[in-house]
C-alpha positions, 0 to 999 in steps of 0.5 A: 489487457492480457496481463490482467487476471480473467476476473479483472478483464471481465469486470472491466468489459462489463463496465465498458458495456454498461457505459456504452448502454448509458451513452447510447440514447444520445444518438436519439436526442437529435439536433436540439440536444446541447451538443455544443456544450457537450463538445466544449465540456469534453474538450475542457475536461480533456485539456485538464487531464493533459495538464500533468504539471501544475504551475503553482506546484512546480511538480507533477500533479498526482492523478485523480483517478481512483485506481491511482490512489491508495486503496480505499482512498478515492481522490477527487481529481483536478478535473472533477468539477468539469465533469460535475458541471456536465452533470448539471448542464447536460442530459444523462447520456451526454454527461456520460459522453463528455467524460469519455475523451478525457479519460481515454487520452488522460495519463495512466500508469504504463502497466496495462495502460490501455486497460486502465484508460478504458476502465477510467472512461467507463467509470467516469461515464457511469458515475456521470450518468448516474449523478445526472439522473439523480440531479434530474430526479429532484425536478427541473430548476433553472441554472440561474443565480437566484435559484442557486440556494434551491439547487444546493440539495440536488447538487449535493445528492448528485455529487454524493451519487457520483462519489458513491458510484466511483467508490463502488466501482473502484472497490470492485476493480481492487477485488477483481484485479488486485484480489483485495479481500471483500471485507476491506476493499470498500472499508472507509472509502466512502467517508474519506472520499465524500468530502472532496467530492461534495466540494467539487460538486459545489464548484461544478454547480458554480461552473454550471450557473456561470455557464448559463449566465450572461457572462457565458462559458468563459466566466465558468473557467474562473472556478477552476482557479480554486481547483488549481490551489487544491491541486497545489496543496495535494501536490505538496502532500505528494511531495512530502510523501515522496520525501518520506519514501526517500528517507526510508530508502536511505536508511535501508540502503545504509543497513544493506551496505553494512550487513550484506548477508541478508540483502532484500530481507527488510523489503520482504518483511515489509511485504509480509507485514502488509499481507498480515495487516490486510488479512486482519482488516486493518485500515489503510493508514495502519497498513502503511505504517506497518509497511514502514515498520517491516522495512525499518525493523532492523535499522538499529543494526547501524549501531552494531559494529560491522565486524559482529554482523559479518562474523563467520564464527560463533558469537561470544556472550558479550557480542550477543549482548551488543547485537541484542541492543539493536532494537533500542538503537533503531528506536533512537535512530528513528525517534525524530521521524514523526511520520513513522507513528507506531512503527517505532514501537515495532522497531523497538519490540519486534524481538519480544516474545509472548512468553516474556522471554524476548528482549529488550524488555521481556514484555508478555502477551498483549503488553507487546504492541500489535504492530510488533507482533505483526513484524515478528511473524513477518521477520521470522517467515522471511528468514526461514524462506530466504536462501543465505550463503550458509544454508538453503531456504526452507519451503513455504509450507515448512516455514508455516509449520514452524510458525504454527509450532512456535505460536503461543510461545514466541509468536501471536497465533492470530498473526500466524493465522493471518499470514497463513491465510494470505499466503494461501490466497496470494502465494509468496514470491521472494523475487527481490534481491537476496543474499544469494545474489551477492555471495559467490557460490551460494545456493540460488534456488528458493521457495516459491508458491503459485498464485499472483501477488497483489500489486498493492502489497509490494512495498517500495524501498531498497535493500535490507538486512536480516532480522535477528528474531527470525526463527532460525538456529544458525548463522553469523548474526541471524540467530539472536532471539530465535526459536532455537536460539537463546531465549527460545521456549523449551521444545520450540525447535529450530527452523534451520537445523544447526547441523544442516550443511550449507551449499559449500559443505560446511556446517553452520556453527551452533551458538551457545551461551546464556539466554539473551533476554537476560542480557537484553534486559540488563543492556536496556536498563 
């Protein structure tokens, strides 16, 4: 637990203590308690947790623990019906105990695995104890087939309690361990999680009735077959999601190979886009879409000749027009990728400006899609804070100050405020691959800010390119549509002074030429 923040260690410790207090009364139950059923259910739950591979799925089962799911989407796991059967069959202290062995020996991510297992055990024990108390609050009803309709209401109440406790605890650990904002840690989690838990509650009730029937515990195992089928469906979804990630990584790697000067840029833009989206309180599905949009925003550079992307001298007006077509190329490249959703709009419009002087279509204000306004700010911020072969990175405060200066003309002030607030809370750690790693003799120091970065913010993928649309004023292929570059509002200023010498003593060339928004519009139309 040493790698966890102090708040997370305290939170997990309190949960473990509360779970121990819930299970402690089991010591006073004596020999008349259903200890054999407790041991059998604990063993069954442990066995289910150890089954990492589903025979029908032919692949690894995604773990059902809440913390393994996406934030705000607690997954009812493969073994949840076994826990809920224990809720219906056992007294509350024994129901809590039955959940502990499986959680302690079950799979966990390698990072802080011991702390995660303790947390899963405490969470499951507290949820089982609370659900068992609610089930018994409805009165004592024999677990027999004739009583099954009467048991549906208490079982539904117990399953709802089981889900609510886990959602509440899981949101708390997101706040304590990953520093999620309070207003978003629990948003939408209960509605998304309640349906699966109610289904698993019904399966658990069926297990409990069969357990007490003349057929015995062996018949109760038949109920796990539908759970195996649901596991297969979820594994298929997980596999599809993995394929989506692989598609994105392949596209980004292709851009990275073509434009070597800005390696890692797209990943960092994806990270900053997620930070802005979370600060704005967007739903998790939109946060994921914005992560995709940030990572793929420059995929259209695959359609730009390599000689232009790697050109060391100034670009001619004709060359600038070609580069300014990369948003439209990107839109065409990802047109057939359905899971990107509104990320396509961000790829097409992330060089638009609020004052209408951007490209490719010269949209103004709220005509620009919200996701494109998010990516535009993230793109500019990383461009300013990244070290390149031709100039040093700017400190984070200087980059934020420039974003604020350009807010209202080039950038959406709301997005700038959201990024600023998130940076104040988490800091910024450009610890991914940068162009300085690939360029010999390049300056390697870069900005950094203190403070932990939330785990959920870090996007996946590999390599990237520099986004044209950053608020820079110099570079081989960077300055297209920038704060100082063509199309900038008067007085907006450049983030990177065109006359500032680079690491090798050279001075980047200041580009001149007609405003790119005109060229972009002509090229688009």
